[in-house]
C-alpha positions in Angstrom: -31.6 4.7 -174.4 -33.9 2.0 -173.1 -36.1 0.1 -175.5 -38.9 -2.2 -174.5 -39.6 -5.5 -176.1 -42.1 -4.2 -178.7 -39.7 -1.5 -179.9 -36.8 -4.0 -180.2 -39.1 -6.3 -182.2 -40.2 -3.4 -184.5 -36.7 -2.2 -185.2 -35.6 -5.8 -185.8 -38.3 -6.3 -188.4 -37.4 -3.0 -190.1 -33.8 -4.1 -190.2 -34.7 -7.5 -191.7 -36.9 -5.9 -194.3 -34.2 -3.5 -195.4 -31.6 -6.3 -195.5 -33.9 -8.5 -197.5 -34.6 -5.7 -200.0 -30.9 -5.0 -200.3 -30.2 -8.7 -201.0 -32.9 -8.8 -203.6 -31.7 -5.6 -205.4 -28.1 -7.0 -205.3 -29.3 -10.3 -206.9 -30.9 -8.3 -209.7 -27.7 -6.4 -210.3 -25.7 -9.6 -210.1 -27.8 -11.1 -213.0 -26.4 -8.5 -215.3 -22.9 -7.7 -214.1 -21.7 -10.7 -212.2 -18.9 -12.5 -214.0 -18.9 -15.5 -211.7 -21.4 -18.0 -213.3 -22.2 -19.5 -209.9 -23.2 -16.1 -208.4 -25.2 -15.3 -211.5 -27.0 -18.7 -211.4 -27.8 -18.2 -207.7 -29.2 -14.7 -208.4 -31.4 -16.0 -211.2 -32.7 -18.8 -209.0 -33.4 -16.4 -206.1 -35.4 -14.1 -208.4 -37.3 -17.0 -209.9 -38.2 -18.2 -206.4 -39.4 -14.7 -205.4 -41.4 -14.4 -208.7 -43.0 -17.8 -208.0 -44.0 -16.8 -204.5 -45.6 -13.6 -205.8 -47.5 -15.5 -208.6 -48.8 -18.1 -206.1 -49.9 -15.3 -203.7 -51.8 -13.5 -206.5 -53.4 -16.8 -207.6 -54.4 -17.6 -204.0 -55.8 -14.2 -203.4 -57.8 -14.3 -206.7 -59.1 -17.8 -205.7 -60.3 -16.5 -202.3 -61.9 -13.5 -203.9 -63.7 -15.7 -206.5 -64.8 -18.0 -203.6 -66.3 -15.2 -201.7 -67.9 -13.7 -204.8 -69.6 -17.0 -205.5 -71.8 -16.3 -202.5 -73.7 -13.6 -204.4 -75.9 -15.0 -207.1 -78.9 -14.0 -209.3 -81.4 -16.6 -210.5 -82.4 -16.5 -214.1 -85.6 -18.5 -213.5 -88.2 -18.8 -210.8 -87.3 -21.1 -207.9 -89.4 -22.8 -205.2 -87.2 -23.7 -202.2 -88.7 -25.2 -199.1 -92.0 -23.5 -199.9 -90.5 -20.1 -200.6 -91.1 -18.6 -204.0 -88.1 -16.8 -205.5 -89.0 -15.0 -208.8 -86.3 -14.7 -211.5 -84.0 -11.7 -211.1 -83.8 -12.0 -207.3 -80.4 -11.5 -205.6 -79.4 -14.3 -203.3 -76.6 -15.1 -200.8 -75.8 -18.8 -201.0 -73.0 -21.2 -199.8 -69.8 -20.4 -201.7 -68.6 -22.9 -204.3 -65.0 -24.2 -205.0 -63.6 -24.8 -208.4 -63.6 -23.0 -211.8 -67.1 -24.0 -213.0 -69.1 -22.9 -210.0 -72.7 -24.1 -210.1 -74.6 -22.2 -207.3 -76.6 -24.2 -204.9 -79.7 -22.0 -204.5 -81.2 -24.4 -201.9 -78.5 -23.1 -199.4 -79.6 -19.5 -199.7 -79.4 -17.5 -196.4 -80.7 -14.2 -197.8 -82.8 -13.1 -200.8 -83.5 -9.6 -202.1 -86.5 -9.6 -204.4 -86.4 -7.6 -207.6 -90.0 -6.7 -207.0 -91.7 -7.2 -203.5 -93.7 -10.5 -203.2 -96.7 -11.4 -201.0 -95.8 -13.7 -198.2 -98.8 -14.9 -196.1 -100.5 -11.5 -196.6 -97.3 -9.5 -195.9 -95.5 -7.5 -198.6 -91.8 -8.7 -198.5 -88.8 -7.1 -200.2 -86.1 -9.0 -198.3 -85.9 -12.3 -196.5 -83.2 -13.9 -194.3 -83.2 -17.7 -193.7 -81.5 -19.9 -191.1 -81.9 -23.7 -191.5 -80.9 -26.5 -189.2 -81.0 -30.1 -190.2 -79.8 -33.0 -188.0 -80.9 -36.6 -187.0 -84.0 -36.4 -189.1 -84.9 -33.0 -187.6 -85.7 -30.0 -189.8 -86.0 -26.4 -188.5 -86.1 -23.1 -190.4 -86.5 -19.5 -189.3 -87.3 -16.7 -191.7 -87.0 -13.0 -191.1 -89.0 -10.9 -193.5 -88.9 -7.1 -194.0 -90.5 -4.7 -196.5 -87.2 -3.7 -197.9 -88.0 0.0 -198.4 -88.7 0.9 -194.8 -92.3 1.6 -195.4 -95.3 -0.5 -194.5 -98.5 -0.6 -192.5 -100.3 -3.0 -190.2 -101.2 -6.5 -191.3 -103.3 -9.1 -189.6 -101.2 -12.2 -189.0 -102.6 -15.2 -187.1 -104.8 -12.9 -185.1 -102.1 -10.3 -184.3 -101.9 -6.8 -185.7 -98.2 -6.8 -186.8 -96.3 -3.8 -188.1 -94.9 -4.7 -191.6 -92.3 -1.9 -191.5 -90.4 -4.0 -188.9 -88.9 -7.5 -189.0 -91.3 -10.3 -188.8 -90.1 -13.8 -187.8 -91.6 -17.0 -189.1 -90.6 -20.6 -188.4 -91.2 -24.3 -189.0 -90.0 -27.2 -187.0 -90.5 -30.9 -188.1 -89.2 -33.8 -186.0 -89.8 -36.2 -189.0 -87.3 -34.2 -191.2 -90.0 -33.2 -193.7 -89.3 -30.0 -195.4 -92.0 -27.3 -195.9 -93.6 -27.2 -199.3 -95.7 -24.0 -199.1 -96.0 -20.8 -197.0 -98.8 -22.4 -195.0 -96.2 -24.7 -193.3 -94.6 -21.7 -191.7 -96.1 -19.9 -188.6 -95.6 -16.6 -187.1 -92.8 -16.5 -184.4 -92.4 -12.8 -183.6 -93.5 -9.4 -184.6 -93.8 -5.8 -183.4 -97.4 -5.0 -182.7 -99.3 -1.9 -183.8 -99.5 0.8 -181.1 -103.3 0.2 -180.8 -102.7 -3.4 -179.7 -104.1 -4.1 -176.2 -105.7 -6.9 -174.3 -108.4 -6.9 -171.7 -108.3 -9.2 -168.7 -111.8 -10.6 -168.5 -111.3 -12.0 -165.0 -110.2 -8.7 -163.5 -112.9 -6.9 -161.4 -112.1 -3.6 -163.0 -111.7 -2.8 -166.7 -108.0 -3.6 -167.0 -106.5 -3.2 -170.5 -102.8 -3.8 -171.1 -101.1 -2.3 -174.1 -98.9 -4.7 -176.0 -95.6 -4.0 -177.8 -94.2 -7.3 -179.2 -95.5 -10.8 -179.4 -93.5 -14.1 -179.9 -94.5 -17.7 -180.1 -92.7 -20.3 -178.1 -92.7 -23.5 -180.2 -91.4 -25.7 -177.4 -94.3 -25.0 -175.0 -96.9 -24.0 -177.7 -97.8 -20.6 -176.1 -97.6 -16.9 -176.9 -95.7 -14.4 -174.9 -96.3 -10.6 -175.3 -94.3 -7.7 -173.9 -96.4 -5.0 -172.2 -95.8 -1.5 -173.7 -94.7 0.1 -170.4 -94.7 3.7 -171.7 -96.7 5.9 -169.3 -97.5 2.9 -167.1 -96.3 2.3 -163.5 -95.3 -1.3 -164.3 -93.8 -3.4 -167.1 -93.9 -7.1 -167.8 -95.4 -9.9 -169.9 -98.7 -11.4 -170.8 -98.9 -15.1 -171.6 -101.5 -16.7 -173.9 -102.3 -20.3 -174.7 -102.1 -21.7 -178.3 -105.7 -20.3 -178.8 -104.6 -16.9 -177.6 -106.6 -17.0 -174.4 -104.8 -15.2 -171.5 -103.2 -17.8 -169.2 -101.0 -15.6 -166.9 -99.6 -12.1 -166.3 -96.3 -11.1 -164.8 -95.8 -7.5 -163.8 -92.9 -5.6 -162.3 -93.7 -2.4 -160.5 -91.7 0.8 -161.3 -93.8 2.9 -158.8 -95.1 2.2 -155.3 -98.4 2.7 -153.5 -100.5 2.4 -156.7 -104.2 3.2 -156.5 -106.0 0.0 -155.7 -102.7 -1.8 -155.0 -100.9 0.0 -152.1 -97.4 -1.7 -152.0 -94.6 0.4 -150.5 -92.1 -1.2 -152.9 -91.4 0.0 -156.4 -89.5 -3.2 -157.1 -92.3 -5.6 -156.3 -93.4 -8.2 -158.8 -96.9 -9.5 -159.4 -98.0 -12.8 -160.9 -101.5 -13.7 -161.9 -102.6 -17.1 -163.1 -105.8 -17.7 -165.0 -106.2 -21.0 -163.0 -106.6 -18.9 -159.8 -108.3 -15.8 -161.2 -109.2 -14.3 -157.7 -105.6 -14.4 -156.4 -102.4 -12.5 -157.2 -98.9 -13.6 -156.0 -96.7 -10.7 -155.0 -93.0 -10.9 -154.4 -91.8 -8.2 -152.1 -90.0 -7.8 -148.7 -92.4 -5.2 -147.4 -95.8 -5.6 -145.8 -98.5 -6.4 -148.3 -102.1 -5.3 -148.5 -104.8 -7.9 -148.2 -106.1 -7.1 -151.7 -104.5 -5.7 -154.9 -106.9 -4.5 -157.6 -109.6 -6.6 -156.0 -107.5 -9.8 -155.9 -106.5 -11.6 -152.7 -102.8 -11.1 -152.2 -100.5 -14.1 -151.3 -96.8 -14.5 -151.2 -95.0 -17.0 -153.4 -94.9 -20.6 -152.1 -91.5 -22.0 -151.1 -90.2 -25.4 -152.1 -91.4 -26.9 -148.8 -94.9 -25.8 -149.6 -95.1 -22.9 -147.1 -95.8 -19.3 -148.0 -92.8 -17.0 -147.5 -93.2 -14.2 -145.0 
């Protein structure tokens, strides 16, 4: 009979467990029937040691359980933390606390479930998640709000028609370390848009409307980025807006070829349009390109040496 390494280890552990159990049972019997005082003393000491180990294990497990349970708290009075109002009776997840007398630090909360939904910048919120980063005088916080009951409608947020039945992200970033003091300090970072959301491209010769699905704000560059709702469209991509929500550029990737008004025999081609050159579109493709696409002059992307690629 050939045994591999794991089987040998398994049978070895089983043997050791049985042997240890046998020694323990023998020590218990020895306490009562052993006539040799040395053997009886050793048996008593062995059982006291085992009992001590069990007690310490139970205490340690209870301590870990209490430590984890200290994460979940309920506030008995209204709180205002970094501009976020938390009415009494809300359930919060905070940093766990050590020690017997645990005083929860509500300022560390990472999640709150409101007893009754609150209004947050015009949005009805039942739950909120929070991520905070502080270092070298820098403060940054990101909030995720949701209705909590899966229902909701459409709310106007900073000029966007956001769906309140989906997660909405908010954020604040201060290089001077100043913490926010009210909801106005937070701005919209991301939301799923209502199905009716669309944008018209004013510089396009034909009436071109792009349906939008999701919008996000890039704090580093101070611009908006929106995903195009590609359902039933022969392309997908993104629309970029400046801080004032004016269209600055469009990036499209084609999923079909030889579109009406833009006859490119490549369903993998990509198109770039920049508002600074409204009469030109840059198309990346390895096939021959038409002179015009949707009324725009077609050019190929410029290489690093300043020449257009063939």
